[in-house]
N, C-alpha and C positions, 0 to 999 in steps of 0.2 A: 368306235364312237368318237367323233371329233368334238372337242370341247371349245366352245366359243369364248373368246376373250372380249371383255367389255372395253369400250373406248377408254374408260378411266384407267383400267389396268394396263392397257397398251401404252397409254401416255406415261404412266408411272415407270414402266419398264424402260422406256426410251430415256427418261430423265436419269435413271440409275446408270444406264450404259454410258450416256454422254458424260455424266459426272465422273465415272470411273476412268474414262479416256482422258479427261482433263487432268485428273489427279496424277495419272501416269506421266503425262506430258510435263506437268509442273515438276514432278520428281526428277525427270531426266534433265530438265533445265537446271535445277539446283545442283545435280551431280556434276553437270558440265561447268557451271560457274565455280563450284568448289574446287575443280581441277585447275582453274586459272590462278596465276600468281596474283597476290594482292596489289591493288593500285598503289603506285609509289606515293609517299607522303613526304612533305617537307615542312618542318615546324608545325606538324599537326594538321596540315591542310593538304588536300589532294593536289598533286602536282601534275599538270598537263604537259604533254610532250609536243613540241613543235620542231619540225625539221629545220636545222640550222644550215645556213650558207656561210662559207668562209671566203673572204677575199684577201689575197696577199698584196699589200701596198708597199711600194718603195717611197718613203716620205722624206728622204735625205739624200743629198749627193755631196760626197766629200772626196777630195783629191789628196792622196798621200804619196809618199815615196814608195809605198808598197803596192798600191793600186791606184789607177787613174779614176776609178769609179767605185767608191765605197758606198754601200747601200745603207738604208735605214728601214729594215724589214718590219713593218707593222702588220697587225691582223685586224680585220674588220669582221665581226661575227653578227649575222643578221638572222632574226627570227620574226617573220611577218613584218611589222612596222617598228620593232624595237631592235636597237643595235648597240654593240659595245666595241670599243677599240682597245687593243692591247698595244700599249705605247702609242704615241701620236706623231713622232717625228717633229720636224720644224714647222712652225705655224705661219699663217699669213703675215702677222705683225713682224715676225723675224725676217721674212723676205723683204718687207717694205721698209723696215727701220732696223737693219742689222747692227749698225754701230750703237744706236741708242739702247737696244735690248740685249745685245750680246757683247759688243765692244770690238773695235777694230783689231786689237791684239789677238783676241781669242778667235775671231773669224779667220785671220791669217794663219794662226798656229794650227787650228784644226783643219783648215782647207775647205771650208764651206763653199758651195756653189749654189746660189739661190735661184729658184724658179717657182712662182706661185702654183704652177700646174702640178708640182710634186707634193704639195701640201695635202694632208689627209682630207681636209674639207673640200678642196677642189676635186680630188679624185672621187670622193663620195658623190658629189654633184654630177660628175661625168658618168657615173654608173646609173644615173637617173634616180638616186635616192635622196632623202631629205636629211641633211646634217642635224636637224632638230631632233631626229629620232635616236641619236646617239645619247644614251642615258647613263652609260658607265664607261669609264676609262681605267683599265687595269694597268698599273705602272710597275715595270720591273725595278726601276730606280730613277732618281730625280735629276740626273744629268740633263743639261739643256737640250741636247740633240734628241732626247727621248720624250721630252714633255713640252717643247716649245709650242706645240699645237693645242695645248689644253685650253688656252684662251678662246679658241675657235669653237669650243663646245661648252659654253658657260653653264648650260643646264645639266651637265654630266657630273655624277659623283666620281671622285678620284679614289681608287682603291690601291693601297700601298702597304708594304710591311711596316710594322711598328718601328723596327730598328732603323729603317731607311728614312722614315719621316723624322725621327729623332736626330739622325745624322744631318739631315737637311736643315733642321732648326738649330743645330749646335753652332753654326757659324763656320762650318767646314768650307774653306775657300774654293773648293771645286765647284760648288753650286752657285747658280744664279737665282736670285729671288724673283726676277720678273715673270717667269712662267706661272707663278701662283698669286700674282698681284690682284687678280680678279676675285680672289677669295672663294674658290669653289668648295662645295662640301667635300670633306676628306674622311674616308673610313679606313682605319688602320687594322692590321691583323697581327696579333701577337703569336708567340711560339705555340706549337700544338703538339699533342701526343700522337696525332694521326700520321700515318705513313702511306706513301705512294711508291711502290716498287723499292722499298727500303729507305726512301728519302722523306724528310719531314714535309708534311703537306698542310696547307692552310686553306680551307674552303672559302671561296670568294662569293659573297652574296650580291648578286646583280638582279636586274629585272628579267634576265633570260632564264630559260630552263636548262640551257647548256651547262654541264659541270665544268667549273673553272677552279683551278687551284694555284695558289702561290707556293712555289718550291724554293726554299732558301738556298741560294748559291752564293754565299758570301765571299768577299775577297776584293772584287773590283770596287765595290763600296761596302761599307760595314753592314748594309742591309739589303744588298742586291739579291733579287729573287728572279727565278725563272717562272714561267707560267705554263701550266699543263692544261690542255683543253681536250675534253672527250667528245668525239664526233661519231655518232652511231656506236660501234663497238671498238673503235680505234682511238688511240691517244696520240697527241702531238705535244712536244715539249719545246717551247721557245726559251732558249737559254740567255737571250739578250746579249750582254757583254761579258758573260762568263768566259767566252773566247771571242776574239775579234775575227779570226779566220779559222776555219775548220782544220787548217794545216797545223794549228797549235796542238791538236790532239795527237798527231802522229809524227811530227817533224820537230824534234827538240832543238835543232839548229836554226830554225826559221827566224829571221830578224824581227818578225812581229812580236816575238816573246819580249824583246826589250821594251817595246812600246807598252805592252800589256803590264809588264812589271812597273814601269814608270807611272802608269795611271792607276795602279791598284792602291786602295786604302790599306790593305793587308795582303801582301804578296804570298805569304805562307798559306793563308786561307784560300787565295786564288788558285794556287797550284793544287791544293787538296780538292778544290771544286772541279778543276779540269780533270783530275784523276777519277772523280766520282762520275762525271759525265762519260768519260771513256769506258768505265766499267758498265754503266747503264746501257750504252750503245751495244756493247759486246754481249751482254746478258739478255737484253730485250730488243732484238733487232726489229720487232714489229712497231716500235714507237718511232715516230718521225721526230727527229731532233734537228734544230736549226738555230742559228744566232741572228744577230741584228745587222752586222756589217759586212757579211760575206756575200758579195754580189753574185757569185757562182751558185751559192745555195738559193738565193732569192730567185734567180733565173729559172732554176729547176721547178720551184713551186709556182711561179707566175705562169709558166707554160701550161700548167694543168688547170688553171682557173677557167 
């Protein structure tokens, strides 16, 4: 005997079946989502990730007895329309008014060679980018050849270690005051308990998602810092003037040591810093390490841009 099912019963059974399928699908979705890592948060807010592009810029040319072409290796980090500079090199005003801003004696002593095309602002324009989008300048230390270009980015916040800014304001004769005469916003970073591969690390807060750290590498100046940048899963460490030439790491008889010693605020600390860099390179070969003035290092990075 075949039992007939009423339309109402048939419709009810279909609703039950569909509901059961939907509940099973929802449960699977929750299980999948639960297996995902939590979304990264920064200061209590969801942090979005944007692919960063890095440009290696040579923003200084210096001629010395050791090298006919000493570089000023700066970094430009770009995320969409927001950018940050790590050191700025010589600026437009320096190239146009070198004696007024730097002084003839220092120009001759250092061996500056000026060309507007080498300034960060002109190189950024040549890349088809807008210099107004540079919102942050992360500074290793406040020597003129590293910050002369700050005036070209008046909208940018200057990020620097607390000790370095105090050294700059102390009247130390090594510094020129002209690069900060436009009174930019300055954010300083004090000592931290955080560590990066065994070295003290101070997280820099910029408009970018890219992780950027100030790494104290004192000696060249009392507050000199390197800058560590994380790109995808790899790190690079810009050591600025912790060494002038990479030869300092492996050639104790190289004549550049005499210049590095003469320019150091604390030579004992400088030597200790060089040793720490040497140890880091040996123990963490996956980290890209480079300085400011070594043209051979710069050429290697510029070739990959």
